[in-house]
C-alpha positions in Angstrom: 59.9 212.6 34.9 59.4 211.4 30.9 61.8 208.4 32.4 60.2 207.4 35.6 56.8 207.6 33.5 57.5 205.2 30.9 59.6 202.2 34.0 56.8 202.9 36.0 53.9 202.1 32.8 56.6 199.0 31.8 56.2 197.6 35.5 52.2 198.3 36.2 52.6 196.1 32.2 54.5 193.3 33.7 52.3 192.8 36.7 49.8 192.8 34.6 51.2 190.6 32.3 52.7 188.1 35.9 49.6 188.9 38.5 47.1 186.5 35.8 50.4 183.8 35.7 50.4 184.2 39.6 47.6 184.2 40.5 46.5 180.5 38.3 49.6 179.3 39.7 48.8 180.3 42.5 45.0 178.5 42.2 46.4 175.8 41.0 48.1 174.9 43.6 45.1 175.7 46.7 43.0 173.2 44.4 45.9 170.5 43.9 45.9 170.9 47.2 41.8 170.6 48.0 42.3 168.4 45.7 45.0 165.5 47.9 43.1 166.8 51.0 38.8 165.8 50.6 40.0 162.6 48.0 42.9 161.1 49.9 40.0 157.9 51.3 38.4 158.0 47.3 41.4 155.0 46.6 39.7 152.9 50.0 36.2 153.9 49.1 36.2 152.9 45.7 38.2 149.4 47.0 35.6 149.1 49.1 33.0 149.4 46.5 34.2 146.5 44.4 35.2 144.1 46.9 31.3 144.8 48.2 29.9 144.4 45.1 32.6 140.9 44.4 30.8 139.6 47.9 27.1 140.0 46.2 28.3 138.2 42.8 30.2 135.6 44.5 27.0 134.5 46.7 24.3 134.8 43.6 26.8 133.9 42.0 26.8 130.1 44.4 22.4 130.3 44.9 22.6 130.1 41.3 25.1 127.4 40.8 23.4 125.5 43.5 20.2 125.3 42.1 21.3 124.9 39.3 23.1 122.1 40.4 19.5 120.9 41.3 17.8 118.0 39.0 15.3 119.0 36.4 12.1 116.6 35.7 11.5 117.3 31.8 8.3 119.2 32.8 10.5 121.9 34.5 10.0 120.7 38.0 12.6 119.7 40.6 13.1 115.6 40.7 12.5 114.6 43.7 15.6 112.1 45.5 13.9 109.3 46.3 13.7 108.3 50.1 16.0 105.1 50.6 13.6 102.5 53.2 15.1 102.5 56.7 15.7 98.7 57.0 14.5 96.9 59.9 16.5 94.9 61.8 14.4 90.7 61.7 13.7 89.3 65.5 15.4 86.1 65.4 13.9 83.1 63.9 12.8 81.8 67.8 12.6 77.6 66.8 9.5 77.8 68.6 10.9 78.8 72.0 8.6 80.5 74.3 9.2 84.5 73.9 10.0 85.2 78.2 13.4 82.2 76.8 13.9 84.2 74.0 13.9 87.6 76.0 16.2 86.1 78.9 18.9 84.8 76.0 18.3 88.2 74.1 19.9 90.4 77.2 22.5 87.9 77.8 23.7 86.8 74.3 23.0 89.8 72.5 24.5 89.3 68.7 24.8 85.6 69.4 21.0 85.7 70.0 19.9 84.3 67.2 23.2 81.2 66.8 21.8 80.3 70.5 18.4 79.6 69.0 19.6 77.7 66.1 22.1 75.4 68.2 19.8 75.0 71.2 15.6 74.9 69.0 17.4 73.2 66.1 19.4 70.4 67.7 19.6 69.9 71.5 16.2 70.3 72.3 14.0 71.4 70.7 11.0 71.3 73.1 12.8 74.2 75.2 11.8 71.6 77.7 13.9 72.6 81.7 12.8 69.4 82.8 14.6 67.4 79.3 17.6 65.5 80.3 20.4 63.5 78.4 23.0 60.9 78.9 25.5 61.0 77.3 28.2 57.7 76.7 30.5 58.9 79.4 27.9 58.9 81.3 27.8 62.7 82.2 23.9 64.5 82.1 23.4 67.1 79.9 20.3 69.4 81.6 17.0 71.4 81.1 17.3 74.3 78.2 20.7 74.4 77.3 21.5 71.0 77.7 24.0 71.6 80.2 26.4 68.8 80.9 28.0 67.6 83.9 31.3 69.0 82.8 30.5 72.6 83.7 29.4 72.6 86.8 32.5 74.3 88.9 31.5 77.0 86.3 27.9 76.8 87.2 28.0 77.0 90.9 25.7 78.2 93.1 23.6 78.9 89.6 20.2 76.4 90.9 21.1 75.2 86.5 19.2 71.6 86.6 15.6 73.0 87.9 15.0 76.5 87.4 15.3 77.3 83.8 16.2 81.3 83.6 19.9 79.9 86.1 19.8 76.8 83.2 20.3 79.5 80.0 22.1 81.8 83.0 24.6 79.1 83.3 25.2 78.7 79.4 26.3 82.2 79.6 29.0 81.6 81.6 29.5 78.3 79.7 30.0 81.4 76.7 31.7 83.4 78.4 34.3 80.9 79.5 34.6 78.5 76.2 32.0 80.6 73.6 29.9 78.4 71.1 32.0 75.4 69.9 30.9 74.6 73.8 27.5 73.2 73.4 28.2 69.8 70.5 25.8 71.1 68.3 27.7 74.3 66.7 28.3 72.1 63.7 24.5 74.3 62.8 25.6 78.0 62.9 29.7 76.7 61.1 31.7 76.5 64.3 33.3 73.1 65.2 32.4 71.7 68.1 34.9 71.1 70.9 35.0 67.6 70.9 36.3 68.0 66.7 39.1 70.4 67.9 40.7 68.5 70.7 41.1 66.2 67.6 
């Protein structure tokens, strides 16, 4: 009986010693299980937070860099960039040509308007007179505003270039399209060799 009692007391003592250990291990295990189950997403949240803070700092830094690049006067005020003047195209030198003739030439000759005005206005027909004629050494005649030569009659067929100032300019344009500015003997005034020099 005494032996049995001693065995019981010894096993109770062992149980008393081992129970707290088992309980402690069980609680630790449970705590660790809870910890892992509750914090599985914590690294993800931390990473997202770091990225968000990094993005905000980067954007703020870009704004500060842009602002720092702006030139500052000694008084601390931003320096305004100078306004560059826009070049306005100069009107062509008309050499006393009536505006309606200039407009017609410009509508047909475009970029070469100034060259035609120079060739006619300084050499071919300074008066811009449609009735003006010139007889050449070879017997041919030059007619009207653009001093269209008889040799170009075929090129200007259907146009009354001898009497109409407008059709004379239309004829000039056909000649220009076919032969260029060198068709006029006064093309040297714009730095282009005339036809008679090119044939030599």
